[in-house]
FITILUM-784012 format. One record per atom (N, C-alpha, C, CB): residue number from 0; residue in one letter; x, y, z. Coordinates in Angstrom, 2 decimals. Glycine has a CB too. Example, Ala and Ser with C-alpha at 12.3 -4.5 7.8 and 13.67 -1.06 7.14 Angstrom:
REM residues 2
SITE  nr rest    east   north      up
SITE   0    A   13.19   -5.69    7.80
SITE   0    A   12.30   -4.50    7.80
SITE   0    A   13.20   -3.30    7.80
SITE   0    A   11.31   -4.47    9.05
SITE   1    S   12.85   -2.25    7.08
SITE   1    S   13.67   -1.06    7.14
SITE   1    S   12.90    0.03    7.87
SITE   1    S   14.08   -0.60    5.72
This chain:
REM residues 46
SITE  nr rest    east   north      up
SITE   0    X   -4.12    6.89   -9.79
SITE   0    X   -4.96    6.00   -9.01
SITE   0    X   -4.13    5.27   -7.95
SITE   0    X   -5.65    5.00   -9.93
SITE   1    X   -2.86    4.98   -8.26
SITE   1    X   -1.98    4.32   -7.30
SITE   1    X   -1.83    5.19   -6.06
SITE   1    X   -0.60    4.02   -7.93
SITE   2    X   -1.58    6.48   -6.27
SITE   2    X   -1.41    7.40   -5.14
SITE   2    X   -2.67    7.47   -4.29
SITE   2    X   -1.04    8.81   -5.65
SITE   3    X   -3.82    7.41   -4.91
SITE   3    X   -5.07    7.43   -4.18
SITE   3    X   -5.19    6.19   -3.30
SITE   3    X   -6.27    7.53   -5.14
SITE   4    X   -4.90    5.03   -3.87
SITE   4    X   -4.97    3.79   -3.10
SITE   4    X   -3.98    3.80   -1.94
SITE   4    X   -4.71    2.58   -4.02
SITE   5    X   -2.76    4.27   -2.19
SITE   5    X   -1.75    4.34   -1.14
SITE   5    X   -2.23    5.25   -0.02
SITE   5    X   -0.39    4.85   -1.70
SITE   6    X   -2.76    6.41   -0.37
SITE   6    X   -3.27    7.35    0.64
SITE   6    X   -4.40    6.74    1.44
SITE   6    X   -3.74    8.64   -0.03
SITE   7    X   -5.32    6.07    0.79
SITE   7    X   -6.43    5.43    1.49
SITE   7    X   -5.95    4.34    2.43
SITE   7    X   -7.43    4.86    0.49
SITE   8    X   -4.95    3.58    2.01
SITE   8    X   -4.38    2.54    2.88
SITE   8    X   -3.74    3.19    4.10
SITE   8    X   -3.34    1.67    2.12
SITE   9    X   -2.95    4.25    3.88
SITE   9    X   -2.28    4.93    4.98
SITE   9    X   -3.27    5.55    5.96
SITE   9    X   -1.35    6.00    4.44
SITE  10    X   -4.41    6.00    5.44
SITE  10    X   -5.44    6.61    6.29
SITE  10    X   -6.36    5.57    6.92
SITE  10    X   -6.26    7.60    5.49
SITE  11    X   -6.16    4.29    6.58
SITE  11    X   -6.98    3.23    7.15
SITE  11    X   -8.36    3.12    6.54
SITE  11    X   -7.12    3.43    8.60
SITE  12    X   -8.54    3.73    5.37
SITE  12    X   -9.85    3.72    4.71
SITE  12    X   -9.97    2.63    3.65
SITE  12    X  -10.11    5.07    4.09
SITE  13    X   -8.85    1.95    3.37
SITE  13    X   -8.84    0.88    2.37
SITE  13    X   -7.81   -0.15    2.83
SITE  13    X   -8.51    1.42    0.92
SITE  14    X   -8.09   -1.41    2.54
SITE  14    X   -7.09   -2.45    2.80
SITE  14    X   -6.45   -2.83    1.46
SITE  14    X   -7.73   -3.70    3.51
SITE  15    X   -5.30   -3.48    1.55
SITE  15    X   -4.63   -3.91    0.32
SITE  15    X   -5.52   -4.89   -0.44
SITE  15    X   -3.28   -4.56    0.64
SITE  16    X   -6.28   -5.69    0.26
SITE  16    X   -7.18   -6.66   -0.38
SITE  16    X   -8.24   -5.96   -1.23
SITE  16    X   -7.86   -7.53    0.67
SITE  17    X   -8.55   -4.72   -0.91
SITE  17    X   -9.57   -3.96   -1.64
SITE  17    X   -9.01   -3.23   -2.86
SITE  17    X  -10.22   -2.96   -0.72
SITE  18    X   -7.69   -3.22   -3.00
SITE  18    X   -7.06   -2.56   -4.15
SITE  18    X   -7.41   -3.35   -5.41
SITE  18    X   -5.51   -2.46   -3.97
SITE  19    X   -7.81   -2.68   -6.48
SITE  19    X   -8.12   -3.39   -7.72
SITE  19    X   -6.93   -4.25   -8.17
SITE  19    X   -8.49   -2.38   -8.83
SITE  20    X   -7.25   -5.43   -8.65
SITE  20    X   -6.23   -6.41   -9.06
SITE  20    X   -5.19   -5.81   -9.99
SITE  20    X   -6.89   -7.59   -9.74
SITE  21    X   -5.62   -4.95  -10.90
SITE  21    X   -4.70   -4.37  -11.88
SITE  21    X   -3.72   -3.38  -11.27
SITE  21    X   -5.48   -3.68  -12.97
SITE  22    X   -3.97   -2.92  -10.05
SITE  22    X   -3.10   -1.94   -9.40
SITE  22    X   -2.27   -2.51   -8.26
SITE  22    X   -3.92   -0.81   -8.88
SITE  23    X   -2.54   -3.74   -7.86
SITE  23    X   -1.89   -4.31   -6.67
SITE  23    X   -0.37   -4.23   -6.72
SITE  23    X   -2.31   -5.76   -6.50
SITE  24    X    0.24   -4.62   -7.83
SITE  24    X    1.70   -4.62   -7.92
SITE  24    X    2.26   -3.22   -7.76
SITE  24    X    2.15   -5.22   -9.26
SITE  25    X    1.64   -2.25   -8.42
SITE  25    X    2.13   -0.87   -8.35
SITE  25    X    1.92   -0.28   -6.96
SITE  25    X    1.44    0.00   -9.40
SITE  26    X    0.81   -0.59   -6.34
SITE  26    X    0.54   -0.09   -4.98
SITE  26    X    1.52   -0.71   -4.00
SITE  26    X   -0.93   -0.40   -4.56
SITE  27    X    1.76   -2.01   -4.12
SITE  27    X    2.71   -2.69   -3.24
SITE  27    X    4.11   -2.09   -3.41
SITE  27    X    2.73   -4.20   -3.53
SITE  28    X    4.52   -1.86   -4.64
SITE  28    X    5.83   -1.26   -4.90
SITE  28    X    5.93    0.13   -4.30
SITE  28    X    6.09   -1.21   -6.41
SITE  29    X    4.88    0.93   -4.44
SITE  29    X    4.88    2.28   -3.88
SITE  29    X    5.00    2.24   -2.36
SITE  29    X    3.60    3.02   -4.29
SITE  30    X    4.27    1.34   -1.73
SITE  30    X    4.34    1.21   -0.27
SITE  30    X    5.73    0.74    0.17
SITE  30    X    3.26    0.22    0.25
SITE  31    X    6.28   -0.24   -0.52
SITE  31    X    7.60   -0.76   -0.16
SITE  31    X    8.68    0.31   -0.36
SITE  31    X    7.93   -1.99   -1.00
SITE  32    X    8.54    1.15   -1.37
SITE  32    X    9.48    2.25   -1.60
SITE  32    X    9.47    3.22   -0.43
SITE  32    X    9.13    2.98   -2.91
SITE  33    X    8.31    3.33    0.22
SITE  33    X    8.17    4.20    1.38
SITE  33    X    8.59    3.48    2.67
SITE  33    X    6.72    4.69    1.51
SITE  34    X    9.02    2.23    2.55
SITE  34    X    9.43    1.45    3.73
SITE  34    X    8.25    0.88    4.49
SITE  34    X   10.25    2.30    4.64
SITE  35    X    7.14    0.67    3.79
SITE  35    X    5.92    0.18    4.42
SITE  35    X    5.50   -1.16    3.83
SITE  35    X    4.79    1.20    4.26
SITE  36    X    4.77   -1.95    4.65
SITE  36    X    4.21   -3.19    4.13
SITE  36    X    2.85   -2.89    3.49
SITE  36    X    4.07   -4.27    5.26
SITE  37    X    2.15   -3.91    3.06
SITE  37    X    0.87   -3.69    2.37
SITE  37    X   -0.24   -3.21    3.30
SITE  37    X    0.43   -4.97    1.69
SITE  38    X    0.02   -3.22    4.60
SITE  38    X   -0.95   -2.67    5.56
SITE  38    X   -0.65   -1.22    5.89
SITE  38    X   -0.96   -3.50    6.84
SITE  39    X    0.45   -0.70    5.32
SITE  39    X    0.84    0.67    5.60
SITE  39    X    1.67    0.81    6.85
SITE  39    X   -0.37    1.53    5.70
SITE  40    X    2.15   -0.31    7.39
SITE  40    X    2.98   -0.29    8.60
SITE  40    X    4.45   -0.37    8.20
SITE  40    X    2.60   -1.48    9.56
SITE  41    X    5.33    0.20    9.02
SITE  41    X    6.77    0.13    8.71
SITE  41    X    7.25   -1.31    8.61
SITE  41    X    7.57    0.88    9.78
SITE  42    X    8.10   -1.55    7.63
SITE  42    X    8.70   -2.88    7.46
SITE  42    X    9.78   -3.01    8.53
SITE  42    X    9.29   -3.09    6.01
SITE  43    X    9.74   -4.10    9.28
SITE  43    X   10.72   -4.33   10.33
SITE  43    X   11.99   -4.88    9.75
SITE  43    X   10.16   -5.28   11.40
SITE  44    X   13.11   -4.32   10.17
SITE  44    X   14.42   -4.82    9.73
SITE  44    X   14.79   -6.08   10.48
SITE  44    X   15.50   -3.75    9.94
SITE  45    X   15.51   -6.95    9.81
SITE  45    X   15.91   -8.22   10.43
SITE  45    X   17.07   -8.04   11.38
SITE  45    X   16.29   -9.23    9.36
């Protein structure tokens, strides 16, 4: 289910706010592992 949510976020079909509460941490971790923020955009380096 995490992979589905990540894919939907990347495709712009779901926002992080729409991710079920029980999956938010895992979805956020998966996105961050890919170098992305919770909107599916690249994390900017400082």
